[in-house]
C-alpha positions in Angstrom: 193.1 177.1 -86.8 193.9 180.4 -85.7 196.9 179.8 -83.1 198.2 176.6 -85.0 197.5 173.4 -84.0 196.5 173.0 -79.9 194.9 170.4 -78.0 192.3 171.6 -75.3 192.4 170.0 -71.9 190.9 170.8 -68.6 192.2 172.8 -66.2 193.2 171.3 -62.9 191.8 172.8 -59.6 194.6 174.8 -58.9 194.9 176.7 -62.3 191.2 177.2 -62.0 191.7 179.0 -58.7 195.3 181.1 -60.4 192.5 182.3 -63.1 189.7 183.4 -60.5 192.1 185.1 -59.1 194.0 187.0 -61.4 190.5 187.7 -62.9 189.4 189.6 -59.2 192.7 191.3 -59.4 191.9 193.0 -62.6 188.7 194.1 -61.2 189.4 195.5 -57.7 193.1 196.6 -58.0 194.0 199.6 -60.5 196.5 198.4 -62.9 198.1 201.3 -64.7 201.0 202.3 -66.9 203.0 205.6 -67.2 205.8 206.5 -68.8 207.9 209.7 -68.4 210.8 211.1 -70.5 213.9 213.0 -69.0 216.9 214.2 -70.6 219.8 212.2 -69.0 222.6 213.7 -70.8 223.8 216.2 -68.2 223.8 213.2 -65.5 225.5 211.0 -67.9 228.5 213.1 -68.7 229.0 214.2 -64.9 229.1 210.1 -64.1 231.6 209.7 -67.1 233.5 212.3 -65.7 233.4 211.0 -62.0 234.5 207.8 -63.6 237.1 209.3 -65.6 238.8 210.9 -62.7 238.2 207.8 -60.3 239.4 205.0 -62.5 240.4 202.9 -59.2 238.9 199.6 -58.6 237.8 200.2 -54.8 235.7 202.8 -55.9 232.5 201.8 -57.5 230.6 203.9 -60.4 228.4 207.0 -59.6 224.8 205.4 -59.6 221.8 207.0 -60.4 219.5 206.8 -57.7 220.9 209.8 -55.7 219.6 212.4 -59.0 216.4 210.5 -59.1 215.9 211.2 -55.2 216.8 214.5 -55.4 214.9 215.7 -58.1 212.0 213.9 -56.2 212.8 215.8 -52.9 212.7 219.1 -55.2 209.1 218.2 -56.7 208.0 217.5 -53.4 209.4 220.7 -51.6 207.8 223.0 -54.4 204.4 220.8 -54.6 203.4 219.4 -51.3 200.7 216.9 -50.9 
């Protein structure tokens, strides 16, 4: 009893097809996981500063996406594909 009490039941045709396609996906498609760490302290302080300067209900807080886009553009310009 490795997983506790359980009962084995036959899979439906739909579940069998789903399982087959999941296995085929693992064999065909690359499954990659990558993690990078960056120092966002300057961006966080800049966002906090802009948030205190514009404490208006009509102005949303500044998003982080433009910083990532700028970094990606700089990287692509430095190392073109």
